A tleap script that builds the chain and sets N, CA, C and O, in Angstrom:
source leaprc.protein.ff14SB
mol = sequence {
  NMET THR THR THR ILE VAL LYS VAL PRO SER
  CYS TRP MET VAL LEU LEU PRO GLY ASN ARG
  TRP VAL ASN LEU ALA GLN ILE ALA GLU VAL
  GLU PHE VAL GLU ASP THR HIE GLN LEU VAL
  VAL THR TRP ALA SER GLY SER GLN SER HIE
  PHE GLU GLY GLU GLN VAL ALA TYR LEU VAL
  GLN SER LEU GLU GLU SER ARG ASN ALA ILE
  GLU GLU ARG VAL SER GLN ILE LEU VAL CPRO
}
set mol.1.N position { 153.667 105.397 52.032 }
set mol.1.CA position { 152.737 105.162 52.435 }
set mol.1.C position { 151.756 106.288 54.379 }
set mol.1.O position { 152.084 106.975 55.347 }
set mol.2.N position { 150.498 105.642 53.691 }
set mol.2.CA position { 149.900 106.852 54.380 }
set mol.2.C position { 149.911 106.670 55.889 }
set mol.2.O position { 150.201 105.562 56.338 }
set mol.3.N position { 149.607 107.705 56.729 }
set mol.3.CA position { 149.973 107.402 58.479 }
set mol.3.C position { 148.650 107.811 58.523 }
set mol.3.O position { 148.333 108.919 58.090 }
set mol.4.N position { 147.193 106.429 59.378 }
set mol.4.CA position { 146.557 106.785 59.686 }
set mol.4.C position { 146.507 107.049 61.089 }
set mol.4.O position { 147.255 106.285 61.698 }
set mol.5.N position { 145.775 108.013 61.966 }
set mol.5.CA position { 145.652 108.373 63.234 }
set mol.5.C position { 143.913 107.761 63.542 }
set mol.5.O position { 143.024 108.116 62.767 }
set mol.6.N position { 143.669 107.045 64.465 }
set mol.6.CA position { 142.769 107.088 64.776 }
set mol.6.C position { 141.783 107.253 66.168 }
set mol.6.O position { 141.327 106.254 66.724 }
set mol.7.N position { 141.591 108.247 66.520 }
set mol.7.CA position { 141.240 109.077 67.965 }
set mol.7.C position { 140.421 108.089 68.754 }
set mol.7.O position { 139.264 108.097 68.333 }
set mol.8.N position { 140.611 107.189 69.804 }
set mol.8.CA position { 139.621 107.374 70.501 }
set mol.8.C position { 140.051 107.406 72.397 }
set mol.8.O position { 141.059 107.299 73.095 }
set mol.9.N position { 138.757 107.593 72.557 }
set mol.9.CA position { 138.756 108.119 73.880 }
set mol.9.C position { 139.577 107.715 75.260 }
set mol.9.O position { 139.452 106.714 75.966 }
set mol.10.N position { 140.331 108.685 75.373 }
set mol.10.CA position { 141.267 108.913 76.933 }
set mol.10.C position { 140.382 108.191 77.748 }
set mol.10.O position { 140.973 107.465 78.547 }
set mol.11.N position { 138.799 108.144 77.822 }
set mol.11.CA position { 138.308 107.874 79.229 }
set mol.11.C position { 137.541 106.686 79.056 }
set mol.11.O position { 136.410 107.171 79.092 }
set mol.12.N position { 137.368 105.370 78.882 }
set mol.12.CA position { 136.232 104.605 78.356 }
set mol.12.C position { 135.898 103.892 79.528 }
set mol.12.O position { 136.137 102.692 79.393 }
set mol.13.N position { 135.290 104.289 80.965 }
set mol.13.CA position { 134.834 104.273 81.882 }
set mol.13.C position { 133.655 102.469 81.868 }
set mol.13.O position { 132.862 102.170 80.975 }
set mol.14.N position { 133.923 101.741 82.972 }
set mol.14.CA position { 132.154 100.786 82.802 }
set mol.14.C position { 132.580 100.024 84.736 }
set mol.14.O position { 133.530 99.648 85.424 }
set mol.15.N position { 131.407 100.166 84.768 }
set mol.15.CA position { 130.820 100.094 86.259 }
set mol.15.C position { 130.865 98.294 86.462 }
set mol.15.O position { 130.042 97.519 85.975 }
set mol.16.N position { 131.961 97.949 87.243 }
set mol.16.CA position { 132.549 95.934 86.625 }
set mol.16.C position { 131.259 95.994 88.912 }
set mol.16.O position { 131.077 96.880 89.747 }
set mol.17.N position { 130.896 94.741 88.813 }
set mol.17.CA position { 130.223 94.685 90.297 }
set mol.17.C position { 130.933 94.805 90.916 }
set mol.17.O position { 132.095 94.979 90.550 }
set mol.18.N position { 130.569 94.767 92.109 }
set mol.18.CA position { 131.131 95.132 93.935 }
set mol.18.C position { 131.317 96.782 93.632 }
set mol.18.O position { 132.166 97.470 94.199 }
set mol.19.N position { 130.312 97.307 92.578 }
set mol.19.CA position { 130.710 98.866 92.564 }
set mol.19.C position { 132.061 99.209 92.289 }
set mol.19.O position { 132.622 99.583 93.319 }
set mol.20.N position { 132.937 99.225 91.094 }
set mol.20.CA position { 134.514 98.829 91.112 }
set mol.20.C position { 134.218 99.212 89.664 }
set mol.20.O position { 133.506 98.562 88.899 }
set mol.21.N position { 135.005 100.619 89.318 }
set mol.21.CA position { 134.990 100.853 88.091 }
set mol.21.C position { 136.774 101.413 87.709 }
set mol.21.O position { 137.765 101.761 88.350 }
set mol.22.N position { 136.408 101.239 86.385 }
set mol.22.CA position { 137.344 100.905 85.552 }
set mol.22.C position { 137.661 101.676 84.167 }
set mol.22.O position { 136.634 101.858 83.512 }
set mol.23.N position { 138.637 102.087 83.670 }
set mol.23.CA position { 139.077 102.759 82.868 }
set mol.23.C position { 139.834 101.812 81.708 }
set mol.23.O position { 141.062 101.735 81.743 }
set mol.24.N position { 139.166 101.176 80.800 }
set mol.24.CA position { 139.380 100.963 79.902 }
set mol.24.C position { 140.125 101.234 79.042 }
set mol.24.O position { 140.542 100.340 78.306 }
set mol.25.N position { 140.538 102.626 78.868 }
set mol.25.CA position { 141.382 102.782 77.693 }
set mol.25.C position { 142.742 103.183 78.609 }
set mol.25.O position { 143.454 104.128 78.267 }
set mol.26.N position { 143.031 102.377 79.799 }
set mol.26.CA position { 144.310 103.162 80.482 }
set mol.26.C position { 145.203 101.206 80.540 }
set mol.26.O position { 146.370 100.968 80.851 }
set mol.27.N position { 144.455 100.501 80.252 }
set mol.27.CA position { 144.677 98.713 80.210 }
set mol.27.C position { 145.950 99.219 78.996 }
set mol.27.O position { 145.810 100.011 78.064 }
set mol.28.N position { 146.953 98.592 79.330 }
set mol.28.CA position { 147.918 98.338 77.974 }
set mol.28.C position { 148.214 96.596 78.061 }
set mol.28.O position { 148.981 96.109 77.231 }
set mol.29.N position { 147.544 95.684 79.136 }
set mol.29.CA position { 147.749 94.514 78.241 }
set mol.29.C position { 146.987 93.822 79.935 }
set mol.29.O position { 146.955 94.435 81.002 }
set mol.30.N position { 146.454 92.394 79.659 }
set mol.30.CA position { 145.184 91.698 80.182 }
set mol.30.C position { 145.533 90.187 80.030 }
set mol.30.O position { 145.518 89.532 78.988 }
set mol.31.N position { 145.775 89.870 80.989 }
set mol.31.CA position { 146.383 88.054 81.126 }
set mol.31.C position { 145.323 87.488 82.067 }
set mol.31.O position { 145.017 87.860 83.200 }
set mol.32.N position { 144.745 86.307 81.176 }
set mol.32.CA position { 143.908 85.186 82.387 }
set mol.32.C position { 144.228 84.127 82.657 }
set mol.32.O position { 144.551 83.251 81.856 }
set mol.33.N position { 144.184 84.042 83.886 }
set mol.33.CA position { 145.089 82.921 84.552 }
set mol.33.C position { 144.123 82.267 85.449 }
set mol.33.O position { 143.485 82.390 86.495 }
set mol.34.N position { 144.548 80.984 83.766 }
set mol.34.CA position { 143.251 79.507 84.378 }
set mol.34.C position { 142.737 79.199 85.516 }
set mol.34.O position { 141.615 79.378 85.989 }
set mol.35.N position { 144.342 78.371 86.186 }
set mol.35.CA position { 144.272 77.687 87.270 }
set mol.35.C position { 143.585 78.412 88.296 }
set mol.35.O position { 143.010 77.782 89.183 }
set mol.36.N position { 143.575 80.008 88.273 }
set mol.36.CA position { 142.800 80.795 89.351 }
set mol.36.C position { 141.970 81.155 89.256 }
set mol.36.O position { 141.207 81.170 90.222 }
set mol.37.N position { 141.451 81.877 87.540 }
set mol.37.CA position { 140.181 82.003 87.238 }
set mol.37.C position { 139.939 83.824 86.915 }
set mol.37.O position { 138.973 84.414 86.430 }
set mol.38.N position { 141.235 84.320 87.412 }
set mol.38.CA position { 141.089 85.798 87.625 }
set mol.38.C position { 141.737 86.510 85.908 }
set mol.38.O position { 142.194 86.216 84.804 }
set mol.39.N position { 141.486 87.168 86.451 }
set mol.39.CA position { 142.489 88.526 85.437 }
set mol.39.C position { 143.120 89.128 85.856 }
set mol.39.O position { 142.835 89.712 86.902 }
set mol.40.N position { 144.550 89.307 85.095 }
set mol.40.CA position { 145.608 90.013 85.681 }
set mol.40.C position { 145.284 91.208 84.354 }
set mol.40.O position { 145.139 91.087 83.138 }
set mol.41.N position { 145.260 92.602 85.488 }
set mol.41.CA position { 145.448 93.539 83.802 }
set mol.41.C position { 146.705 94.213 84.370 }
set mol.41.O position { 147.103 94.377 85.524 }
set mol.42.N position { 147.204 94.555 83.143 }
set mol.42.CA position { 148.616 95.584 83.702 }
set mol.42.C position { 147.983 96.673 83.017 }
set mol.42.O position { 147.248 96.568 82.035 }
set mol.43.N position { 148.511 98.323 83.939 }
set mol.43.CA position { 147.471 99.396 83.314 }
set mol.43.C position { 148.890 100.081 82.667 }
set mol.43.O position { 149.835 99.343 82.387 }
set mol.44.N position { 148.966 101.584 82.447 }
set mol.44.CA position { 149.630 102.370 81.003 }
set mol.44.C position { 150.459 102.321 81.935 }
set mol.44.O position { 151.428 101.593 81.720 }
set mol.45.N position { 150.403 103.094 83.369 }
set mol.45.CA position { 151.534 103.270 84.304 }
set mol.45.C position { 151.773 102.143 84.507 }
set mol.45.O position { 151.189 102.319 85.576 }
set mol.46.N position { 152.176 100.717 84.558 }
set mol.46.CA position { 152.830 99.525 84.625 }
set mol.46.C position { 152.346 98.523 85.939 }
set mol.46.O position { 152.628 97.338 86.118 }
set mol.47.N position { 151.505 99.450 86.799 }
set mol.47.CA position { 150.640 98.753 87.936 }
set mol.47.C position { 150.037 97.414 87.606 }
set mol.47.O position { 149.993 96.992 86.450 }
set mol.48.N position { 149.520 96.684 88.762 }
set mol.48.CA position { 148.976 95.799 88.048 }
set mol.48.C position { 147.350 95.312 89.193 }
set mol.48.O position { 147.010 95.385 90.374 }
set mol.49.N position { 146.980 94.988 88.309 }
set mol.49.CA position { 144.963 94.664 89.279 }
set mol.49.C position { 145.028 93.385 88.912 }
set mol.49.O position { 145.691 93.028 87.939 }
set mol.50.N position { 144.429 92.671 89.565 }
set mol.50.CA position { 143.578 91.685 89.368 }
set mol.50.C position { 142.001 91.641 89.946 }
set mol.50.O position { 141.474 92.407 90.752 }
set mol.51.N position { 141.593 90.807 89.450 }
set mol.51.CA position { 140.329 90.528 89.247 }
set mol.51.C position { 139.673 89.392 88.653 }
set mol.51.O position { 140.001 88.739 87.663 }
set mol.52.N position { 138.243 89.215 89.778 }
set mol.52.CA position { 138.434 87.784 90.015 }
set mol.52.C position { 136.652 87.433 89.932 }
set mol.52.O position { 135.897 88.229 90.490 }
set mol.53.N position { 136.127 86.323 89.274 }
set mol.53.CA position { 134.652 85.676 90.000 }
set mol.53.C position { 133.723 86.837 88.510 }
set mol.53.O position { 133.949 86.763 87.302 }
set mol.54.N position { 133.098 87.426 88.954 }
set mol.54.CA position { 131.690 87.885 87.962 }
set mol.54.C position { 132.497 88.911 87.797 }
set mol.54.O position { 132.471 88.904 86.567 }
set mol.55.N position { 133.550 90.238 88.195 }
set mol.55.CA position { 134.269 90.926 87.041 }
set mol.55.C position { 134.831 90.916 85.696 }
set mol.55.O position { 134.767 91.797 84.839 }
set mol.56.N position { 135.619 89.312 85.633 }
set mol.56.CA position { 136.530 88.871 85.121 }
set mol.56.C position { 135.086 89.173 83.618 }
set mol.56.O position { 135.165 89.901 82.628 }
set mol.57.N position { 134.054 88.357 84.031 }
set mol.57.CA position { 133.209 88.216 82.685 }
set mol.57.C position { 132.449 89.395 82.473 }
set mol.57.O position { 131.596 89.583 81.605 }
set mol.58.N position { 132.771 90.023 83.189 }
set mol.58.CA position { 131.952 92.039 82.845 }
set mol.58.C position { 133.246 92.512 82.349 }
set mol.58.O position { 133.291 93.364 81.462 }
set mol.59.N position { 134.275 92.021 82.856 }
set mol.59.CA position { 135.375 93.410 81.891 }
set mol.59.C position { 136.137 92.727 80.198 }
set mol.59.O position { 136.758 93.395 79.371 }
set mol.60.N position { 135.726 90.889 80.114 }
set mol.60.CA position { 135.678 91.134 79.431 }
set mol.60.C position { 134.627 90.865 78.196 }
set mol.60.O position { 134.768 90.451 77.045 }
set mol.61.N position { 133.678 91.232 78.861 }
set mol.61.CA position { 132.826 91.709 77.475 }
set mol.61.C position { 132.964 93.170 77.034 }
set mol.61.O position { 133.006 93.734 75.941 }
set mol.62.N position { 133.027 93.637 78.567 }
set mol.62.CA position { 133.329 95.050 78.009 }
set mol.62.C position { 134.877 95.605 76.766 }
set mol.62.O position { 135.095 96.180 75.700 }
set mol.63.N position { 135.688 94.776 78.115 }
set mol.63.CA position { 136.970 94.939 76.438 }
set mol.63.C position { 136.657 94.434 74.921 }
set mol.63.O position { 137.384 94.765 73.985 }
set mol.64.N position { 135.777 93.796 74.796 }
set mol.64.CA position { 134.885 93.003 73.795 }
set mol.64.C position { 134.082 94.234 73.164 }
set mol.64.O position { 134.090 94.474 71.957 }
set mol.65.N position { 133.578 94.782 73.856 }
set mol.65.CA position { 132.748 95.467 73.382 }
set mol.65.C position { 133.668 97.004 73.143 }
set mol.65.O position { 133.242 97.977 72.521 }
set mol.66.N position { 134.377 96.947 73.498 }
set mol.66.CA position { 135.628 98.460 72.685 }
set mol.66.C position { 135.854 98.489 71.614 }
set mol.66.O position { 135.765 99.327 70.716 }
set mol.67.N position { 136.373 96.871 71.769 }
set mol.67.CA position { 137.406 96.180 70.577 }
set mol.67.C position { 136.676 96.353 69.852 }
set mol.67.O position { 137.058 97.345 69.230 }
set mol.68.N position { 135.684 95.983 69.428 }
set mol.68.CA position { 134.087 96.035 68.407 }
set mol.68.C position { 134.135 97.572 67.880 }
set mol.68.O position { 134.592 97.846 66.771 }
set mol.69.N position { 133.707 98.387 68.624 }
set mol.69.CA position { 133.280 99.621 68.482 }
set mol.69.C position { 134.395 99.955 68.145 }
set mol.69.O position { 134.156 100.030 66.940 }
set mol.70.N position { 135.900 100.341 68.263 }
set mol.70.CA position { 136.760 100.732 67.500 }
set mol.70.C position { 137.250 100.360 66.010 }
set mol.70.O position { 137.402 101.202 65.125 }
set mol.71.N position { 137.487 98.898 65.853 }
set mol.71.CA position { 137.109 98.517 64.670 }
set mol.71.C position { 136.349 99.164 63.737 }
set mol.71.O position { 136.571 99.754 62.680 }
set mol.72.N position { 135.363 98.889 64.424 }
set mol.72.CA position { 133.884 99.780 63.274 }
set mol.72.C position { 133.992 101.573 63.217 }
set mol.72.O position { 133.120 102.362 62.855 }
set mol.73.N position { 135.196 101.818 63.645 }
set mol.73.CA position { 135.507 103.291 63.084 }
set mol.73.C position { 136.861 103.544 62.775 }
set mol.73.O position { 137.393 104.608 62.457 }
set mol.74.N position { 137.385 102.320 62.925 }
set mol.74.CA position { 138.924 102.187 61.856 }
set mol.74.C position { 138.281 101.602 60.512 }
set mol.74.O position { 138.836 101.649 59.414 }
set mol.75.N position { 136.994 101.031 60.776 }
set mol.75.CA position { 136.517 100.611 59.348 }
set mol.75.C position { 136.215 101.704 58.499 }
set mol.75.O position { 136.770 102.047 57.455 }
set mol.76.N position { 135.537 102.052 58.922 }
set mol.76.CA position { 134.801 103.314 58.149 }
set mol.76.C position { 136.078 104.675 57.868 }
set mol.76.O position { 135.759 105.770 57.403 }
set mol.77.N position { 137.115 104.406 58.152 }
set mol.77.CA position { 138.203 105.064 58.288 }
set mol.77.C position { 139.036 104.599 56.651 }
set mol.77.O position { 139.424 105.382 55.784 }
set mol.78.N position { 139.088 103.595 56.649 }
set mol.78.CA position { 140.003 102.885 55.941 }
set mol.78.C position { 139.122 102.026 54.910 }
set mol.78.O position { 139.029 100.804 55.017 }
set mol.79.N position { 138.515 102.729 53.951 }
set mol.79.CA position { 137.398 102.430 53.067 }
set mol.79.C position { 138.655 101.884 52.372 }
set mol.79.O position { 139.661 102.586 52.267 }
set mol.80.N position { 138.604 100.808 51.967 }
set mol.80.CA position { 139.302 100.125 50.749 }
set mol.80.C position { 139.121 100.415 48.964 }
set mol.80.O position { 139.779 99.752 48.161 }
savepdb mol mol.pdb
quit
């Protein structure tokens, strides 16, 4: 078995509405709470933050973009 290590940024900052900066690289888990339309983020430290309204949409979009960028890097390394 071959181990492949993919280096990803330790700091991946995005600016959310309300002038709130978030480091996507420190997110450990994301949960959408449908009945309140909130996004609950659990950080690598174990603490949690709640996001509402426009910030939810921007954060979800930023997470999708970062996932796509990482998957693209991995696909360039793991060529079948």
